[in-house]
N, CA, C and O atoms as CSV, one atom per row, in Angstrom:
chain,resi,resn,atom,element,x,y,z
A,1,MET,N,N,19.857,31.795,37.234
A,1,MET,CA,C,20.363,31.618,38.572
A,1,MET,C,C,21.030,32.892,39.057
A,1,MET,O,O,20.704,33.392,40.134
A,2,PHE,N,N,21.953,33.420,38.280
A,2,PHE,CA,C,22.641,34.653,38.631
A,2,PHE,C,C,22.336,35.722,37.596
A,2,PHE,O,O,22.126,35.423,36.420
A,3,ASP,N,N,22.316,36.949,38.037
A,3,ASP,CA,C,22.222,38.070,37.109
A,3,ASP,C,C,23.570,38.201,36.395
A,3,ASP,O,O,24.608,37.898,36.985
A,4,ALA,N,N,23.570,38.636,35.162
A,4,ALA,CA,C,24.804,38.743,34.387
A,4,ALA,C,C,25.795,39.718,35.014
A,4,ALA,O,O,27.003,39.550,34.854
A,5,ASP,N,N,25.310,40.728,35.722
A,5,ASP,CA,C,26.190,41.712,36.341
A,5,ASP,C,C,26.473,41.409,37.812
A,5,ASP,O,O,27.043,42.242,38.518
A,6,ASP,N,N,26.085,40.242,38.270
A,6,ASP,CA,C,26.266,39.881,39.672
A,6,ASP,C,C,27.749,39.607,39.942
A,6,ASP,O,O,28.339,38.748,39.287
A,7,PRO,N,N,28.361,40.318,40.895
A,7,PRO,CA,C,29.781,40.096,41.176
A,7,PRO,C,C,30.060,38.760,41.878
A,7,PRO,O,O,31.211,38.327,41.933
A,8,LEU,N,N,29.044,38.114,42.403
A,8,LEU,CA,C,29.256,36.842,43.096
A,8,LEU,C,C,29.120,35.631,42.176
A,8,LEU,O,O,29.242,34.495,42.635
A,9,ARG,N,N,28.872,35.850,40.909
A,9,ARG,CA,C,28.726,34.744,39.976
A,9,ARG,C,C,29.975,33.860,39.919
A,9,ARG,O,O,29.846,32.638,39.995
A,10,PRO,N,N,31.169,34.424,39.790
A,10,PRO,CA,C,32.354,33.549,39.766
A,10,PRO,C,C,32.529,32.762,41.058
A,10,PRO,O,O,32.961,31.610,41.035
A,11,VAL,N,N,32.197,33.378,42.175
A,11,VAL,CA,C,32.319,32.680,43.459
A,11,VAL,C,C,31.367,31.490,43.489
A,11,VAL,O,O,31.743,30.398,43.915
A,12,GLY,N,N,30.140,31.704,43.036
A,12,GLY,CA,C,29.167,30.621,43.001
A,12,GLY,C,C,29.595,29.484,42.093
A,12,GLY,O,O,29.395,28.315,42.424
A,13,LEU,N,N,30.182,29.815,40.953
A,13,LEU,CA,C,30.635,28.778,40.027
A,13,LEU,C,C,31.795,27.965,40.597
A,13,LEU,O,O,31.844,26.746,40.434
A,14,VAL,N,N,32.716,28.637,41.257
A,14,VAL,CA,C,33.853,27.933,41.854
A,14,VAL,C,C,33.381,27.039,42.993
A,14,VAL,O,O,33.826,25.898,43.111
A,15,VAL,N,N,32.490,27.546,43.825
A,15,VAL,CA,C,31.971,26.745,44.931
A,15,VAL,C,C,31.205,25.532,44.393
A,15,VAL,O,O,31.332,24.430,44.929
A,16,ALA,N,N,30.421,25.730,43.351
A,16,ALA,CA,C,29.692,24.608,42.756
A,16,ALA,C,C,30.646,23.566,42.183
A,16,ALA,O,O,30.422,22.366,42.341
A,17,ALA,N,N,31.706,24.018,41.520
A,17,ALA,CA,C,32.685,23.080,40.961
A,17,ALA,C,C,33.388,22.297,42.066
A,17,ALA,O,O,33.621,21.096,41.924
A,18,LEU,N,N,33.724,22.961,43.149
A,18,LEU,CA,C,34.360,22.265,44.273
A,18,LEU,C,C,33.409,21.279,44.932
A,18,LEU,O,O,33.828,20.201,45.354
A,19,ALA,N,N,32.133,21.636,45.024
A,19,ALA,CA,C,31.150,20.729,45.610
A,19,ALA,C,C,30.996,19.465,44.762
A,19,ALA,O,O,30.893,18.363,45.299
A,20,VAL,N,N,30.982,19.627,43.442
A,20,VAL,CA,C,30.875,18.465,42.553
A,20,VAL,C,C,32.116,17.582,42.683
A,20,VAL,O,O,32.004,16.357,42.731
A,21,ALA,N,N,33.285,18.194,42.738
A,21,ALA,CA,C,34.524,17.420,42.885
A,21,ALA,C,C,34.545,16.682,44.219
A,21,ALA,O,O,34.967,15.527,44.282
A,22,PHE,N,N,34.096,17.336,45.275
A,22,PHE,CA,C,34.065,16.708,46.590
A,22,PHE,C,C,33.103,15.521,46.596
A,22,PHE,O,O,33.420,14.466,47.146
A,23,ALA,N,N,31.936,15.691,45.991
A,23,ALA,CA,C,30.974,14.594,45.917
A,23,ALA,C,C,31.535,13.428,45.108
A,23,ALA,O,O,31.299,12.269,45.447
A,24,ALA,N,N,32.276,13.728,44.039
A,24,ALA,CA,C,32.879,12.672,43.230
A,24,ALA,C,C,33.911,11.884,44.036
A,24,ALA,O,O,33.995,10.662,43.912
A,25,VAL,N,N,34.691,12.577,44.856
A,25,VAL,CA,C,35.678,11.896,45.696
A,25,VAL,C,C,34.965,11.017,46.719
A,25,VAL,O,O,35.370,9.877,46.945
A,26,LEU,N,N,33.909,11.538,47.338
A,26,LEU,CA,C,33.176,10.733,48.309
A,26,LEU,C,C,32.570,9.482,47.673
A,26,LEU,O,O,32.615,8.405,48.267
A,27,LEU,N,N,32.006,9.614,46.475
A,27,LEU,CA,C,31.453,8.447,45.787
A,27,LEU,C,C,32.551,7.456,45.411
A,27,LEU,O,O,32.345,6.244,45.483
A,28,GLY,N,N,33.709,7.961,45.012
A,28,GLY,CA,C,34.827,7.083,44.680
A,28,GLY,C,C,35.294,6.286,45.872
A,28,GLY,O,O,35.597,5.099,45.750
A,29,VAL,N,N,35.356,6.923,47.024
A,29,VAL,CA,C,35.760,6.229,48.248
A,29,VAL,C,C,34.697,5.207,48.642
A,29,VAL,O,O,35.019,4.100,49.074
A,30,GLN,N,N,33.443,5.582,48.491
A,30,GLN,CA,C,32.346,4.685,48.877
A,30,GLN,C,C,32.360,3.382,48.073
A,30,GLN,O,O,32.140,2.308,48.632
A,31,PHE,N,N,32.615,3.472,46.776
A,31,PHE,CA,C,32.509,2.305,45.917
A,31,PHE,C,C,33.845,1.654,45.590
A,31,PHE,O,O,33.887,0.687,44.828
A,32,SER,N,N,34.925,2.160,46.145
A,32,SER,CA,C,36.239,1.575,45.886
A,32,SER,C,C,36.710,0.814,47.113
A,32,SER,O,O,36.359,1.159,48.242
A,33,GLY,N,N,37.497,-0.212,46.889
A,33,GLY,CA,C,38.043,-0.958,48.004
A,33,GLY,C,C,39.249,-0.259,48.619
A,33,GLY,O,O,39.549,-0.465,49.795
A,34,ASP,N,N,39.942,0.565,47.839
A,34,ASP,CA,C,41.166,1.220,48.297
A,34,ASP,C,C,40.941,2.728,48.392
A,34,ASP,O,O,41.019,3.439,47.391
A,35,ALA,N,N,40.664,3.202,49.592
A,35,ALA,CA,C,40.381,4.634,49.782
A,35,ALA,C,C,41.613,5.489,49.533
A,35,ALA,O,O,41.484,6.615,49.053
A,36,GLY,N,N,42.784,4.997,49.841
A,36,GLY,CA,C,44.008,5.776,49.650
A,36,GLY,C,C,44.251,6.136,48.199
A,36,GLY,O,O,44.617,7.269,47.889
A,37,GLY,N,N,44.051,5.184,47.314
A,37,GLY,CA,C,44.239,5.443,45.890
A,37,GLY,C,C,43.211,6.404,45.328
A,37,GLY,O,O,43.519,7.216,44.456
A,38,VAL,N,N,41.999,6.311,45.824
A,38,VAL,CA,C,40.942,7.190,45.340
A,38,VAL,C,C,41.162,8.617,45.823
A,38,VAL,O,O,40.936,9.568,45.075
A,39,LEU,N,N,41.597,8.769,47.056
A,39,LEU,CA,C,41.772,10.106,47.623
A,39,LEU,C,C,43.027,10.811,47.131
A,39,LEU,O,O,43.030,12.036,47.016
A,40,THR,N,N,44.078,10.083,46.841
A,40,THR,CA,C,45.355,10.707,46.508
A,40,THR,C,C,45.294,11.521,45.226
A,40,THR,O,O,45.652,12.699,45.235
A,41,LEU,N,N,44.861,10.940,44.148
A,41,LEU,CA,C,44.866,11.650,42.870
A,41,LEU,C,C,43.942,12.864,42.855
A,41,LEU,O,O,44.399,13.949,42.494
A,42,PRO,N,N,42.671,12.744,43.227
A,42,PRO,CA,C,41.808,13.927,43.155
A,42,PRO,C,C,42.216,15.045,44.091
A,42,PRO,O,O,42.197,16.213,43.702
A,43,LEU,N,N,42.579,14.717,45.299
A,43,LEU,CA,C,42.885,15.768,46.270
A,43,LEU,C,C,44.216,16.451,46.003
A,43,LEU,O,O,44.367,17.641,46.281
A,44,VAL,N,N,45.174,15.722,45.474
A,44,VAL,CA,C,46.497,16.296,45.280
A,44,VAL,C,C,46.652,16.943,43.907
A,44,VAL,O,O,47.338,17.957,43.776
A,45,VAL,N,N,46.027,16.371,42.891
A,45,VAL,CA,C,46.257,16.849,41.535
A,45,VAL,C,C,45.003,17.445,40.898
A,45,VAL,O,O,45.002,18.611,40.502
A,46,ALA,N,N,43.956,16.665,40.799
A,46,ALA,CA,C,42.809,17.050,39.976
A,46,ALA,C,C,42.009,18.204,40.550
A,46,ALA,O,O,41.696,19.146,39.822
A,47,VAL,N,N,41.671,18.165,41.819
A,47,VAL,CA,C,40.813,19.205,42.395
A,47,VAL,C,C,41.469,20.586,42.323
A,47,VAL,O,O,40.817,21.527,41.872
A,48,PRO,N,N,42.719,20.753,42.741
A,48,PRO,CA,C,43.322,22.088,42.614
A,48,PRO,C,C,43.442,22.562,41.169
A,48,PRO,O,O,43.244,23.745,40.892
A,49,LEU,N,N,43.762,21.659,40.248
A,49,LEU,CA,C,43.863,22.059,38.844
A,49,LEU,C,C,42.503,22.458,38.274
A,49,LEU,O,O,42.402,23.453,37.557
A,50,LEU,N,N,41.475,21.702,38.582
A,50,LEU,CA,C,40.140,22.045,38.099
A,50,LEU,C,C,39.638,23.348,38.719
A,50,LEU,O,O,39.019,24.166,38.039
A,51,ALA,N,N,39.906,23.535,40.000
A,51,ALA,CA,C,39.475,24.772,40.650
A,51,ALA,C,C,40.200,25.977,40.057
A,51,ALA,O,O,39.581,27.010,39.800
A,52,ALA,N,N,41.491,25.850,39.843
A,52,ALA,CA,C,42.251,26.958,39.252
A,52,ALA,C,C,41.804,27.216,37.814
A,52,ALA,O,O,41.667,28.369,37.405
A,53,GLY,N,N,41.579,26.158,37.054
A,53,GLY,CA,C,41.111,26.333,35.686
A,53,GLY,C,C,39.740,26.982,35.618
A,53,GLY,O,O,39.502,27.853,34.781
A,54,ALA,N,N,38.834,26.563,36.498
A,54,ALA,CA,C,37.503,27.176,36.535
A,54,ALA,C,C,37.590,28.638,36.940
A,54,ALA,O,O,36.888,29.484,36.385
A,55,TYR,N,N,38.446,28.935,37.901
A,55,TYR,CA,C,38.603,30.324,38.354
A,55,TYR,C,C,39.121,31.208,37.221
A,55,TYR,O,O,38.575,32.283,36.971
A,56,TRP,N,N,40.165,30.760,36.542
A,56,TRP,CA,C,40.731,31.586,35.473
A,56,TRP,C,C,39.790,31.696,34.274
A,56,TRP,O,O,39.748,32.733,33.612
A,57,TYR,N,N,39.035,30.633,33.993
A,57,TYR,CA,C,38.056,30.696,32.910
A,57,TYR,C,C,36.977,31.728,33.224
A,57,TYR,O,O,36.626,32.548,32.375
A,58,VAL,N,N,36.459,31.682,34.438
A,58,VAL,CA,C,35.390,32.618,34.826
A,58,VAL,C,C,35.932,34.030,34.930
A,58,VAL,O,O,35.263,34.985,34.533
A,59,LYS,N,N,37.133,34.171,35.458
A,59,LYS,CA,C,37.726,35.508,35.601
A,59,LYS,C,C,37.997,36.140,34.243
A,59,LYS,O,O,37.860,37.353,34.078
A,60,GLY,N,N,38.383,35.317,33.270
A,60,GLY,CA,C,38.685,35.848,31.946
A,60,GLY,C,C,37.463,36.234,31.125
A,60,GLY,O,O,37.589,36.935,30.121
A,61,ARG,N,N,36.302,35.793,31.533
A,61,ARG,CA,C,35.073,36.109,30.780
A,61,ARG,C,C,34.589,37.473,31.019
A,61,ARG,O,O,33.571,37.874,30.456
């Protein structure tokens, strides 16, 4: 997908991780009766932590 020396590789990985997290939140809202509970945890805690962790993992490589 990306060349090993491509400077945009980390950007692509972070964007892909955010897209997956966003899709997971949308599916959770779709199949849950309580949208507030589904949206609160991922948007406030999980998504920023996963994005930061993915960024630092990719940056450190």
